[in-house]
C-alpha positions in Angstrom: -12.4 10.8 -24.6 -10.8 9.3 -21.5 -13.0 7.6 -19.0 -12.0 9.4 -15.8 -13.5 9.6 -12.4 -14.2 13.0 -10.8 -12.6 11.9 -7.5 -9.8 9.5 -6.6 -8.9 8.2 -3.0 -5.3 8.1 -2.2 -4.2 5.6 0.5 -0.9 7.0 1.8 1.5 4.0 2.7 4.6 5.9 3.3 4.7 5.5 7.2 4.5 1.7 6.9 5.2 0.3 3.4 7.4 3.4 2.7 9.7 3.1 5.8 9.8 -0.6 6.3 12.8 -1.1 4.1 14.7 1.9 5.3 18.3 1.1 6.3 18.4 3.8 9.0 16.0 3.6 11.9 13.7 6.6 11.7 13.1 7.9 15.3 9.7 7.2 16.6 9.1 10.9 17.3 9.8 11.7 13.6 7.4 9.0 12.4 4.7 10.6 14.5 5.5 14.0 13.2 5.5 12.5 9.6 2.0 10.9 10.1 0.7 14.2 11.6 2.0 16.2 8.8 0.5 13.8 6.3 -2.9 14.1 8.0 -2.7 17.9 7.5 -2.1 17.4 3.9 -5.5 15.7 3.6 -5.1 12.0 3.7 -8.1 10.1 5.1 -6.8 6.7 4.7 -3.2 5.7 5.7 -1.1 2.7 6.6 0.5 3.7 9.9 2.7 0.8 10.8 2.8 -3.0 11.0 2.8 -5.6 13.9 5.6 -7.8 12.6 8.7 -9.3 14.2 11.2 -6.7 15.2 13.9 -9.2 14.3 12.8 -9.3 10.6 11.6 -5.7 10.2 13.4 -3.6 12.8 11.9 -0.3 11.5 8.5 -1.4 12.8 9.7 -2.3 16.3 7.9 0.9 17.7 4.6 -0.1 16.2 2.6 -0.2 19.5 3.7 3.3 20.4 2.8 4.7 16.8 -0.7 3.1 17.1 -1.2 4.4 20.6 -0.4 8.0 19.6 -1.4 8.3 15.9 -5.0 7.1 15.6 -7.3 9.7 14.1 -11.1 9.4 14.8 -12.3 10.6 11.4 -9.7 8.7 9.3 -9.1 5.0 8.4 -6.0 4.0 10.4 -4.6 0.8 8.8 -2.2 -1.5 10.5 -0.6 -4.4 8.8 -0.8 -7.6 10.9 0.2 -10.7 8.8 -0.5 -13.6 11.3 -2.4 -14.5 14.5 0.4 -13.0 16.6 0.0 -9.7 14.9 -3.8 -9.7 14.9 -3.7 -10.4 18.7 -1.4 -7.3 19.1 -4.1 -5.3 17.1 -6.8 -6.5 19.5 -4.9 -4.8 22.3 -5.3 -1.3 20.5 -8.0 0.9 19.4 -7.1 0.4 15.7 -10.2 -0.8 13.6 -8.6 -1.3 10.3 -6.3 -4.2 9.6 -4.3 -5.2 6.5 -3.3 -8.8 5.8 -1.2 -9.9 2.8 -0.4 -13.0 0.6 1.7 -13.2 -2.5 0.1 -15.0 -5.6 3.5 -16.6 -6.0 4.4 -19.5 -3.8 8.2 -18.7 -4.1 7.6 -15.2 -2.9 5.4 -16.2 -0.1 7.8 -18.7 1.1 10.5 -16.2 1.1 8.5 -13.8 2.9 6.6 -15.6 5.6 7.9 -19.2 5.1 4.3 -20.4 4.1 2.9 -21.4 0.6 0.0 -19.3 -0.7 -2.4 -22.1 0.1 -1.2 -22.5 3.7 -1.3 -18.7 4.2 -4.9 -18.6 3.0 -5.8 -21.5 5.3 -4.5 -19.6 8.2 -5.9 -16.2 7.3 -9.5 -17.1 6.3 -10.8 -17.9 9.8 -8.8 -14.8 11.1 -10.7 -12.6 8.5 -14.0 -14.0 9.5 -13.2 -13.3 13.2 -12.1 -9.7 12.3 -15.4 -9.2 10.5 -17.4 -10.5 13.4 -15.7 -7.9 15.4 -16.6 -5.2 13.0 -13.0 -4.5 11.7 -12.3 -3.1 8.2 -10.1 -5.8 6.5 -7.8 -4.9 3.6 -6.1 -7.7 1.8 -2.8 -6.9 0.1 -2.2 -9.1 -2.9 1.6 -9.2 -3.7 3.1 -10.3 -6.9 -0.1 -9.9 -8.8 1.6 -9.5 -12.0 5.3 -10.6 -11.8 7.3 -12.4 -9.3 11.1 -11.9 -8.8 11.5 -15.8 -8.5 8.9 -17.1 -10.8 8.5 -14.4 -13.5 5.1 -13.6 -15.0 2.2 -14.5 -12.9 -0.9 -16.0 -14.7 -3.8 -13.6 -14.5 -6.2 -16.3 -13.5 -4.0 -17.1 -10.4 -4.3 -13.5 -9.2 -8.1 -13.5 -9.9 -8.5 -16.8 -8.0 -6.6 -15.4 -4.9 -8.7 -12.3 -5.0 -11.8 -14.4 -5.1 -10.7 -16.4 -2.0 -10.2 -13.1 -0.1 -13.6 -11.8 -1.2 -15.3 -15.1 -0.2 -13.5 -14.8 3.1 -15.2 -11.4 3.7 -12.5 -8.7 3.1 -13.6 -5.2 2.4 -10.7 -4.2 0.2 -8.3 -5.8 -2.1 -5.0 -3.9 -2.7 -3.5 -5.6 -5.8 0.2 -4.9 -6.1 2.7 -4.8 -9.0 5.4 -5.7 -6.4 8.4 -5.5 -8.5 7.3 -2.8 -11.0 7.1 -4.9 -14.1 3.4 -4.5 -15.1 2.6 -2.7 -18.3 -0.5 -0.5 -18.9 -2.3 -3.2 -21.0 -1.7 -5.8 -18.3 -3.0 -3.4 -15.7 -6.1 -2.6 -17.7 -6.8 -6.3 -18.3 -6.6 -7.5 -14.7 -8.3 -4.5 -13.1 -11.1 -4.5 -15.7 -11.8 -8.2 -14.8 -11.5 -7.5 -11.2 -13.9 -4.6 -11.3 -16.5 -6.8 -13.1 -16.1 -9.8 -10.8 -16.1 -8.0 -7.5 -18.3 -4.8 -7.8 -19.0 -4.7 -4.0 -15.4 -4.8 -2.9 -13.1 -1.8 -2.7 -10.4 -2.3 -5.4 -7.1 -0.4 -5.0 -4.1 -0.5 -7.3 -0.6 -0.6 -5.9 2.2 0.2 -8.2 6.0 0.4 -7.8 7.9 2.7 -10.1 11.0 0.3 -10.6 10.8 0.7 -14.4 9.0 4.2 -14.5 5.7 2.6 -15.6 3.7 3.5 -12.5 1.9 6.6 -13.8 1.2 4.8 -17.0 -0.3 1.9 -15.1 -2.4 4.2 -13.0 -3.8 5.9 -16.1 -4.7 2.4 -17.5 -6.2 1.5 -14.1 -8.4 4.6 -14.2 -9.7 3.5 -17.6 -10.6 0.2 -16.1 -12.6 2.0 -13.4 -10.3 2.0 -10.5 -10.5 5.1 -8.2 -8.3 4.0 -5.3 -4.5 4.0 -5.4 -1.8 3.2 -2.8 1.0 5.7 -3.0 4.0 6.6 -0.8 5.1 10.2 0.0 8.6 10.7 -1.6 8.4 7.4 -3.5 9.7 5.7 -0.4 9.5 2.0 0.0 10.4 -1.3 -1.6 10.0 -4.9 -0.3 12.8 -6.5 1.7 11.8 -9.9 0.3 11.6 -8.8 -3.4 15.0 -8.1 -4.9 15.1 -5.1 -7.3 11.8 -3.7 -6.2 12.3 0.1 -5.9 10.0 2.5 -4.1 6.2 2.8 -4.3 5.0 5.4 -6.8 5.5 8.8 -5.4 2.3 10.3 -3.9 3.3 13.9 -5.0 3.7 12.7 -8.6 0.4 10.9 -8.7 -1.5 13.8 -6.9 0.0 16.3 -9.4 -1.0 14.2 -12.4 -4.5 13.5 -11.2 -5.2 17.2 -10.2 -3.9 18.4 -13.6 -6.4 16.0 -15.2 -9.2 17.6 -13.2 -9.5 14.6 -10.8 -10.0 15.6 -7.0 -7.7 13.9 -4.5 -8.3 16.1 -1.5 -4.6 16.4 -1.1 -2.7 19.6 -0.6 0.5 19.3 -2.5 2.4 22.0 -0.5 1.5 20.4 2.7 2.5 17.0 1.3 6.0 18.4 0.6 6.0 19.7 4.1 5.5 16.2 5.4 8.2 14.8 3.2 10.6 17.4 4.6 9.9 16.1 8.2 11.3 12.6 7.3 13.8 13.4 4.6 16.8 14.2 6.9 16.4 10.7 8.5 16.5 8.6 5.2 19.3 6.7 3.7 18.3 7.7 0.2 17.4 10.8 -1.7 13.9 11.8 -2.6 14.0 11.4 -6.5 10.4 12.0 -7.5 9.8 14.5 -10.3 7.5 16.8 -8.5 9.6 16.9 -5.4 12.8 17.7 -7.3 11.2 20.6 -9.2 9.6 21.9 -6.1 13.0 21.7 -4.2 14.6 23.8 -6.9 12.1 26.7 -6.4 12.0 26.9 -2.6 
């Protein structure tokens, strides 16, 4: 008998993590329509955009306008802000949920934000404390939790130790990512079982990329470990500009289809989710290749 929850929370990351690596600039108006359509599909938690340097991530250059127009009172509206400059921009908005990130791998971190993991945490810890003092929801994104494109396999204890640092700093959520899609189900079960046991009062979210078509298997293993929160991206959009070979995030529609077929409530309307993908699809540089989408597209 599988150990399954009755309900799972899907955090839709398409508007931020999904679009950040798109080669073509998606018009701001289309991004707003995309977010609105995703809301209609039932998502109550979503990554909207990120306050990062337009020089390095041009796709996010319209972040201030997205935040100004796309906050929803009854939803968790998450904005990525990786450093003090980004956090100060968040303070100028009405957004109340912030994501920060650090890679377990030093090499990845240096490529990404030109800081070691240790230096990143030294900068972020007081910022997290400050955010919590101001009653913000703080989400910590743990990159390269399983494997790194530069260092190979990451020791499980290193990931656990970094998660512990974030929990000690006061974060509300740990989003633990298989950044380059190399994790196997046994590795996912092992890590998430330990994290669930160690940090029972922290939201634990699994974030899988589908580079090697193992994401759904890893999600099933994570369910067995007691995880009931997953980051997914509509259309399987995404990838990391600083992680060579990382394909898109696992497709929201494939995850929702699997979970609903297993009797697990996601609160997501698949038809409306497909409608949301259709909003952004004409503006993408790549095809939507998720299994559910391809089958749906053949029947409409």
